[in-house]
C-alpha positions as CSV (number, residue, x, y, z in Angstrom):
1,M,94.3,84.3,47.5
2,H,95.7,83.2,50.8
3,R,97.3,85.9,53.0
4,M,100.1,83.5,53.8
5,T,101.8,82.7,50.5
6,T,105.5,82.4,51.2
7,T,106.3,82.6,54.9
8,S,110.0,82.3,54.4
9,A,110.0,85.3,52.0
10,R,108.0,87.4,54.5
11,M,110.4,86.3,57.2
12,A,113.3,87.4,55.1
13,D,111.7,90.8,54.6
14,A,111.4,91.1,58.4
15,R,115.1,91.3,58.6
16,S,115.0,94.9,57.4
17,E,112.3,95.8,59.9
18,R,113.2,98.0,62.9
19,L,110.9,99.1,65.8
20,E,111.7,102.5,67.0
21,F,110.1,104.7,69.8
22,R,110.6,108.4,69.8
23,T,109.8,110.3,73.0
24,V,106.6,108.3,73.5
25,S,104.6,109.4,76.6
26,K,101.2,108.3,78.0
27,R,99.1,110.1,80.6
28,F,96.1,108.7,82.4
29,G,94.7,111.9,83.9
30,P,97.4,113.4,86.2
31,T,99.4,110.1,86.2
32,L,102.3,109.9,83.8
33,A,102.5,106.2,83.0
34,L,105.2,106.5,80.3
35,D,107.6,109.3,80.2
36,R,109.3,110.2,76.8
37,F,110.4,106.6,76.0
38,S,112.9,106.5,73.2
39,H,114.6,103.3,72.1
40,A,115.1,101.2,69.0
41,F,114.5,97.4,68.9
42,E,116.5,95.7,66.2
43,P,115.0,92.9,64.1
44,G,116.0,89.3,64.5
45,R,116.6,89.6,68.2
46,V,114.7,88.8,71.4
47,H,114.3,91.9,73.5
48,A,113.3,91.4,77.1
49,L,111.2,94.1,78.9
50,M,111.7,94.3,82.7
51,G,110.2,96.5,85.3
52,K,108.2,96.2,88.5
53,N,104.5,96.8,88.6
54,G,103.7,100.3,87.6
55,S,107.0,100.8,85.7
56,G,105.3,101.5,82.4
57,K,106.1,98.2,80.8
58,S,102.4,97.2,80.2
59,T,101.6,100.7,78.9
60,L,104.3,100.5,76.3
61,I,103.1,97.1,75.1
62,K,99.5,98.3,74.9
63,I,100.5,101.2,72.8
64,L,102.3,99.0,70.4
65,A,99.4,96.5,70.3
66,G,97.0,99.3,69.5
67,A,95.0,99.0,72.7
68,I,95.7,102.6,73.7
69,A,97.1,105.6,71.9
70,P,100.2,107.5,73.1
71,S,99.6,111.0,74.5
72,A,102.8,112.3,72.7
73,G,105.6,110.9,70.6
74,D,105.7,108.5,67.7
75,F,106.8,104.9,67.0
76,L,108.0,103.5,63.7
77,I,108.1,100.1,62.1
78,G,110.5,99.7,59.2
79,G,111.0,103.5,59.1
80,E,107.3,104.2,58.8
81,V,105.4,106.1,61.5
82,C,102.5,104.1,62.9
83,G,99.3,105.6,64.1
84,F,97.3,102.7,65.7
85,H,93.7,103.6,66.9
86,R,92.6,100.0,67.7
87,P,94.1,96.5,68.0
88,Q,93.1,95.7,64.4
89,D,95.4,98.5,63.2
90,A,98.3,96.9,64.9
91,F,97.4,93.5,63.6
92,D,97.1,94.8,60.0
93,A,100.6,96.4,60.4
94,G,102.1,93.0,61.4
95,V,102.1,93.4,65.2
96,V,100.9,90.2,66.8
97,T,100.6,89.5,70.6
98,V,100.7,86.1,72.3
99,H,99.0,86.7,75.7
100,Q,99.7,85.0,79.0
101,E,96.1,83.6,79.0
102,L,95.6,81.1,76.2
103,S,93.0,82.0,73.6
104,L,92.6,78.6,72.0
105,V,89.2,76.7,71.7
106,P,89.7,73.3,73.3
107,G,87.0,71.6,71.3
108,L,88.6,72.5,67.9
109,T,91.6,70.9,66.2
110,I,95.0,72.5,66.1
111,G,94.5,73.4,62.4
112,E,91.1,75.0,63.1
113,N,92.6,77.1,66.0
114,I,95.5,78.3,63.9
115,F,93.2,79.6,61.2
116,L,90.2,80.5,63.3
117,G,88.3,83.4,61.9
118,R,90.0,83.1,58.5
119,L,89.3,79.5,57.4
120,P,90.1,78.9,53.7
121,H,87.1,78.4,51.5
122,I,86.4,76.8,48.1
123,R,83.3,76.9,45.9
124,R,81.6,73.7,45.1
125,F,78.2,73.2,43.5
126,G,77.8,77.0,43.6
127,L,78.3,77.1,47.4
128,S,81.2,78.4,49.5
129,M,82.6,75.7,51.7
130,V,85.5,75.3,54.1
131,D,88.5,73.8,52.3
132,W,89.4,71.4,55.0
133,A,92.2,69.7,53.0
134,D,93.9,73.0,52.3
135,L,93.5,74.2,55.9
136,N,95.1,71.0,57.3
137,R,97.8,71.0,54.7
138,R,98.7,74.6,55.5
139,A,98.6,74.0,59.2
140,G,100.8,70.9,58.8
141,D,103.3,72.9,56.8
142,L,103.4,75.6,59.5
143,L,103.9,73.1,62.3
144,H,106.6,71.3,60.3
145,E,108.3,74.6,59.4
146,M,108.4,75.4,63.1
147,G,110.0,72.0,63.9
148,L,106.9,70.7,65.7
149,D,105.7,67.1,65.5
150,L,102.0,67.7,66.0
151,D,99.0,66.5,63.9
152,P,96.9,69.4,62.8
153,L,93.8,67.2,63.2
154,R,94.5,66.7,66.9
155,L,92.1,68.3,69.3
156,V,93.6,71.2,71.4
157,S,92.0,69.7,74.5
158,S,94.3,66.7,74.3
159,L,97.5,68.9,74.4
160,S,99.5,69.8,77.4
161,V,99.7,73.5,78.5
162,G,103.1,73.7,76.9
163,Q,101.9,72.3,73.6
164,Q,99.0,74.7,73.6
165,Q,101.4,77.7,74.2
166,V,103.4,76.5,71.2
167,V,100.3,76.3,69.1
168,E,99.5,79.9,70.2
169,I,102.8,81.0,68.7
170,V,102.3,79.0,65.5
171,K,98.9,80.7,65.3
172,A,100.5,84.1,65.7
173,M,103.2,83.2,63.1
174,S,100.5,82.2,60.6
175,N,99.7,85.9,60.5
176,E,103.2,86.6,59.3
177,P,104.1,89.1,62.0
178,R,106.7,91.8,61.7
179,I,106.7,92.2,65.5
180,L,105.9,89.4,68.0
181,L,104.9,90.3,71.5
182,L,105.3,87.5,74.0
183,D,103.6,88.2,77.4
184,E,104.8,85.8,80.1
185,P,104.7,82.8,77.7
186,T,106.3,80.4,80.2
187,S,104.2,81.3,83.3
188,A,102.3,78.0,83.3
189,L,104.9,75.7,81.7
190,A,107.0,72.9,83.1
191,T,110.8,72.9,82.5
192,R,110.6,70.5,79.6
193,E,107.9,72.6,77.9
194,V,109.9,75.8,78.5
195,K,112.8,74.2,76.5
196,Q,110.5,73.4,73.7
197,L,109.1,76.9,73.6
198,F,112.6,78.3,73.6
199,G,113.5,76.1,70.7
200,L,110.7,77.6,68.7
201,I,111.7,81.2,69.7
202,E,115.3,80.4,68.4
203,R,113.8,79.4,65.0
204,L,111.8,82.7,64.9
205,R,114.9,84.7,65.7
206,A,116.8,83.0,63.0
207,R,114.1,84.0,60.5
208,G,114.4,87.7,61.4
209,V,111.3,88.2,63.6
210,T,111.6,91.0,66.1
211,M,110.4,89.8,69.5
212,L,109.6,91.7,72.7
213,Y,109.6,89.2,75.6
214,I,107.9,90.0,78.9
215,T,108.8,87.8,81.9
216,H,109.3,87.9,85.6
217,R,111.7,85.0,85.6
218,M,115.2,86.4,85.6
219,S,116.9,83.2,84.7
220,E,115.0,83.1,81.4
221,L,116.6,86.3,80.3
222,F,120.1,84.8,80.2
223,E,118.8,81.8,78.3
224,I,116.7,83.4,75.6
225,A,117.1,87.2,75.4
226,D,119.6,89.2,73.5
227,T,118.9,92.5,75.2
228,C,117.1,93.7,78.4
229,T,115.3,97.0,78.4
230,V,114.3,98.3,81.9
231,L,111.7,100.8,82.8
232,R,111.1,102.4,86.2
233,D,108.4,104.8,87.1
234,G,107.5,105.3,83.5
235,A,111.0,106.2,82.4
236,H,113.5,104.2,80.3
237,V,116.4,103.4,82.8
238,G,118.5,101.7,80.2
239,T,119.1,98.8,77.9
240,V,121.9,96.2,78.3
241,E,123.2,93.3,76.2
242,M,122.5,90.1,78.1
243,A,126.0,88.8,77.3
244,G,127.5,91.6,79.3
245,T,125.3,91.9,82.4
246,D,124.2,89.9,85.5
247,H,121.2,89.6,87.8
248,A,122.4,92.2,90.2
249,K,122.7,94.9,87.6
250,I,119.3,94.3,86.1
251,V,117.6,94.4,89.6
252,A,119.6,97.6,90.4
253,M,118.2,99.2,87.2
254,M,114.7,98.1,88.2
255,F,114.7,99.4,91.7
256,G,117.5,102.0,91.9
257,E,118.8,102.7,95.4
258,A,116.0,100.7,96.9
259,A,117.6,97.5,95.6
260,H,120.2,97.7,98.3
261,A,117.9,98.7,101.1
262,R,117.3,96.3,104.0
263,R,114.3,96.2,106.3
264,P,114.6,98.7,109.2
265,P,115.3,97.0,112.5
266,R,112.3,96.3,114.8
267,R,111.4,94.4,117.9
268,A,112.4,90.7,118.2
269,V,109.6,88.1,118.1
270,T,109.4,85.6,120.9
271,R,108.5,82.3,119.2
272,G,106.7,80.1,121.6
273,K,103.9,77.6,120.7
274,P,102.6,78.3,117.1
275,V,99.1,79.8,116.8
276,L,98.8,78.6,113.2
277,Q,100.3,75.5,111.8
278,V,100.0,74.6,108.1
279,A,101.3,71.1,107.1
280,G,101.6,69.6,103.6
281,L,98.8,71.8,102.2
282,Q,98.0,71.2,98.6
283,R,95.6,72.3,95.9
284,V,96.3,70.5,92.6
285,G,97.4,72.9,89.9
286,H,98.0,75.8,92.3
287,F,100.4,74.8,95.1
288,H,101.7,71.8,96.8
289,D,103.4,70.7,100.1
290,V,103.1,74.1,101.8
291,S,104.1,73.9,105.4
292,F,104.9,76.6,108.0
293,D,104.3,77.7,111.6
294,L,103.2,81.2,112.6
295,H,103.7,82.6,116.1
296,A,101.9,85.2,118.2
297,G,103.1,88.7,117.4
298,E,104.8,87.7,114.2
299,V,104.4,89.1,110.7
300,L,105.3,86.3,108.2
301,G,105.8,87.5,104.7
302,L,105.1,85.4,101.6
303,A,107.3,86.6,98.8
304,G,106.6,85.5,95.3
305,L,105.8,86.8,91.8
306,L,102.4,86.9,90.2
307,G,101.2,83.3,89.6
308,S,103.5,81.9,92.3
309,G,100.5,80.7,94.4
310,R,100.5,83.3,97.2
311,T,96.8,84.2,97.1
312,E,95.7,80.6,96.5
313,I,97.6,79.5,99.6
314,L,95.8,82.2,101.7
315,R,92.4,81.4,100.3
316,A,92.9,77.7,101.1
317,I,94.0,78.4,104.7
318,F,90.9,80.6,105.1
319,G,88.6,77.9,103.6
320,A,87.5,80.1,100.7
321,D,88.9,77.4,98.4
322,A,89.1,73.7,99.1
323,S,92.5,72.0,99.5
324,D,93.2,68.5,98.3
325,A,95.6,67.5,101.0
326,G,97.3,68.7,104.2
327,S,96.1,70.2,107.4
328,V,95.5,73.6,109.1
329,R,95.7,73.9,112.9
330,L,94.7,76.9,114.9
331,H,96.0,76.9,118.5
332,G,96.8,73.2,118.1
333,R,93.4,72.2,117.0
334,E,93.0,70.9,113.4
335,V,90.2,72.6,111.4
336,R,88.8,70.0,109.0
337,G,86.8,70.9,105.9
338,A,87.2,74.6,106.8
339,T,84.8,77.2,105.6
340,P,85.3,81.0,106.0
341,R,82.6,81.0,108.7
342,Q,84.4,78.3,110.7
343,M,87.7,80.0,110.4
344,C,86.3,83.3,111.5
345,E,84.7,81.7,114.5
346,A,88.1,80.0,115.3
347,G,89.8,83.4,115.3
348,L,91.2,83.8,111.8
349,G,90.6,86.7,109.5
350,Y,91.4,87.4,105.9
351,T,91.6,90.7,104.0
352,P,91.3,89.7,100.3
353,E,93.3,91.3,97.5
354,N,90.1,92.5,95.7
355,R,88.6,94.5,98.5
356,K,85.9,96.1,96.3
357,E,84.3,92.8,95.3
358,E,85.3,90.4,98.1
359,G,86.1,92.6,101.1
360,L,83.3,95.1,101.1
361,V,79.7,95.6,100.1
362,Q,80.0,99.0,98.3
363,L,76.4,100.2,98.6
364,L,76.1,99.5,102.3
365,P,77.1,102.1,104.9
366,T,80.6,102.1,106.4
367,A,79.0,101.1,109.8
368,D,77.5,97.9,108.3
369,N,80.7,96.9,106.6
370,L,82.7,97.3,109.9
371,C,80.2,95.0,111.7
372,M,79.7,92.5,108.9
373,A,82.1,89.8,110.1
374,S,81.3,90.1,113.8
375,L,77.5,90.0,113.9
376,S,77.4,86.9,116.0
377,R,79.3,88.9,118.7
378,I,77.3,92.1,118.2
379,A,73.9,90.5,118.0
380,P,74.1,87.1,119.7
381,H,70.3,86.8,119.6
382,H,70.2,87.7,115.9
383,I,68.7,91.1,116.4
384,V,70.9,93.8,115.0
385,T,70.5,97.3,116.2
386,R,72.5,100.5,115.6
387,A,72.9,100.8,119.4
388,A,74.7,97.5,119.5
389,E,76.9,98.4,116.5
390,A,77.8,101.9,117.8
391,E,80.8,100.9,120.0
392,P,82.5,98.5,117.5
393,V,82.1,101.1,114.8
394,R,83.4,104.0,116.9
395,R,86.3,101.9,118.1
396,Q,87.6,100.9,114.7
397,I,87.1,104.4,113.2
398,H,89.1,105.8,116.1
399,D,91.8,103.1,116.3
400,L,92.4,102.9,112.6
401,S,92.0,106.6,111.9
402,I,89.3,106.0,109.3
403,K,88.2,109.2,107.7
404,C,84.6,108.6,106.8
405,G,82.5,111.6,107.9
406,D,79.2,110.0,108.6
407,P,79.5,106.2,109.0
408,E,76.0,105.8,107.6
409,N,77.2,106.9,104.2
410,P,78.0,104.1,101.6
411,V,81.5,102.8,102.0
412,Q,82.1,103.4,98.3
413,S,82.2,107.1,99.0
414,L,85.5,106.6,100.9
415,S,89.0,106.8,99.4
416,G,90.8,103.6,98.6
417,G,93.0,103.8,101.7
418,N,90.1,104.3,104.0
419,Q,88.2,101.5,102.3
420,Q,91.1,99.2,103.0
421,K,91.1,100.3,106.7
422,V,87.4,99.4,106.8
423,V,88.3,95.9,105.6
424,I,90.9,95.6,108.3
425,G,88.5,97.1,110.9
426,K,85.8,94.6,110.0
427,W,88.1,91.8,111.0
428,M,89.5,93.5,114.0
429,N,86.0,93.6,115.4
430,T,86.1,89.7,115.4
431,E,89.1,89.9,117.8
432,P,91.2,87.5,115.7
433,S,94.3,85.8,116.8
434,V,95.5,85.4,113.2
435,I,94.9,87.5,110.2
436,L,95.9,87.0,106.5
437,F,96.7,90.3,104.7
438,D,96.5,89.8,100.9
439,E,97.8,93.0,99.1
440,P,96.6,95.3,101.8
441,S,98.3,98.4,100.2
442,R,97.0,97.8,96.7
443,G,95.5,101.0,95.1
444,V,96.1,103.3,98.1
445,D,98.2,106.4,98.3
446,V,101.6,106.7,100.1
447,Q,100.2,108.1,103.3
448,A,97.5,105.5,103.6
449,K,100.0,102.7,102.9
450,R,102.2,103.9,105.7
451,Q,99.2,104.0,108.1
452,I,98.2,100.5,107.1
453,F,101.7,99.2,107.8
454,D,101.7,101.0,111.2
455,I,98.4,99.3,112.0
456,I,99.8,95.8,111.1
457,W,102.9,96.5,113.3
458,Q,100.8,97.8,116.2
459,K,98.5,94.8,116.1
460,A,101.5,92.5,116.0
461,A,102.9,94.2,119.0
462,D,99.6,93.5,120.8
463,G,100.0,89.8,120.0
464,L,98.2,89.4,116.6
465,A,99.9,86.9,114.3
466,A,99.8,87.9,110.6
467,V,100.7,86.6,107.2
468,F,101.5,89.4,104.7
469,V,101.4,89.2,100.9
470,S,102.3,92.0,98.5
471,T,103.2,92.1,94.8
472,E,105.8,94.8,95.8
473,L,108.7,92.8,97.2
474,E,110.1,95.9,98.9
475,E,106.9,96.0,101.0
476,V,107.3,92.4,102.0
477,L,110.9,93.1,103.0
478,E,109.9,96.2,105.1
479,V,106.8,94.8,106.8
480,S,107.8,91.2,107.6
481,D,109.7,89.6,110.6
482,R,110.4,86.5,108.5
483,I,109.9,85.7,104.8
484,L,109.0,82.5,103.0
485,V,109.8,82.5,99.3
486,I,107.1,81.0,97.1
487,R,107.9,79.8,93.5
488,D,105.7,77.7,91.3
489,G,103.4,76.9,94.2
490,T,106.2,75.7,96.5
491,I,108.1,77.2,99.4
492,V,111.7,77.3,98.1
493,G,113.4,79.1,100.9
494,E,113.2,81.2,104.1
495,V,115.1,84.5,104.6
496,D,115.6,87.0,107.4
497,P,114.5,90.4,106.1
498,A,116.9,92.2,108.3
499,A,119.8,90.4,106.6
500,T,118.4,90.4,103.0
501,T,118.5,93.0,100.3
502,L,115.8,93.5,97.7
503,T,118.2,92.3,95.0
504,E,118.7,89.0,96.9
505,L,115.0,88.6,97.5
506,Y,114.1,89.3,93.9
507,R,116.6,86.8,92.7
508,L,115.2,84.1,94.9
509,C,111.7,84.8,93.5
510,M,112.8,85.0,89.9
511,E,115.2,82.1,89.5
512,G,112.7,80.2,87.3
513,P,110.7,77.0,87.6
514,T,111.7,74.3,90.1
515,Q,113.2,71.2,88.7
């Protein structure tokens, strides 16, 4: 017996399904990630989930997908209480997730990928063999039913990213889901491919499938979603019908009063000759035609959502990743074929977003980490001594208020905020003229975050030029003197943070793929 007998009949049954959460909460130690969430998602509709990082959106989805269990509360599908202890439980109950990262096997055909792990078998000559004819027939029927003109015998490796994403959804539908979770399904798609995907979602909606749709692209909500449910700080702020709302209302729900806040006034930046010039920088598949100038004493913000290309741009400027075209000039001198060592010697520093793996050596002492990037200055004759390191270590611990006790203790013993200060101090010991800050406040407490921002502002006042990246757009708005908006690997605008609200900045970042 095949699990998929009559898809249409199962889809019709889905019309009577209803997903309901009743005061669902989730704690991770002292942190309340989801706070008494209660809401019902009606079948046959596309329900968008919105919220900034840390809002509880991912926690809610993980509970529904069986990846984690709620600390309190219940959720029901079709009126029945569900108790998922593992992802397989959710799958068996008809909850299927299409993840942002594709899970297809490129070397297999479309049909093989759709039924991977559950290939139909037939017995011949007393042996169990894969029934290839049945597999391809069933895959072809599914593709046709979804309105797709794709040959089930075609290799997945020959498909575009958009076509692969569509095959992912067909694969999910072959499991006859009651609930379909779509996690950023358009993040890597071109405009034409997005239209094709939306056409498929329309078909699924017409068949009664309940879909929860996660996206950072605001424009998509008004094109494909029926409702938008917003979470903030773990709480359910509200749900609106897309037909009766607008961008500003959704952003206001996501950020509260902060949506209307503007950056506090600070000193004016005198823009003379640029210290850093980036022209036509490109890395195929990540970003293209990136150009900007950076001046002494300026904090330039790069605002963009996850996947927009922010980190990739910083890594290419620093020489950590090779670029395919364009140029980088420091103090008017072009740096060709740059490596991190060359950029460091030229006066450019980079604090990476993953400080634990890329910014620090966890098992080494705090002192060693503070001196790691400046050994050529500290030990010009390649003989490193604690006496030579003493002053640079003392200076950074004092200037950055690093709480480390004994600097000979491993840096991993420090708090997240103090580890981040060590990363900054490591580069300050090189006496840079330019520094790239990639997520410098990630994983640190409120007090440490404020101290890090104060450090950036103070160094800028002393003449340091900085590029600042943060997933939290309110931080970009607060810290920066000028902001470039990045979308789909391209600079699409420049704004003055003193004259821009968070709502306006968020709208610019979320308007969808460039044409």
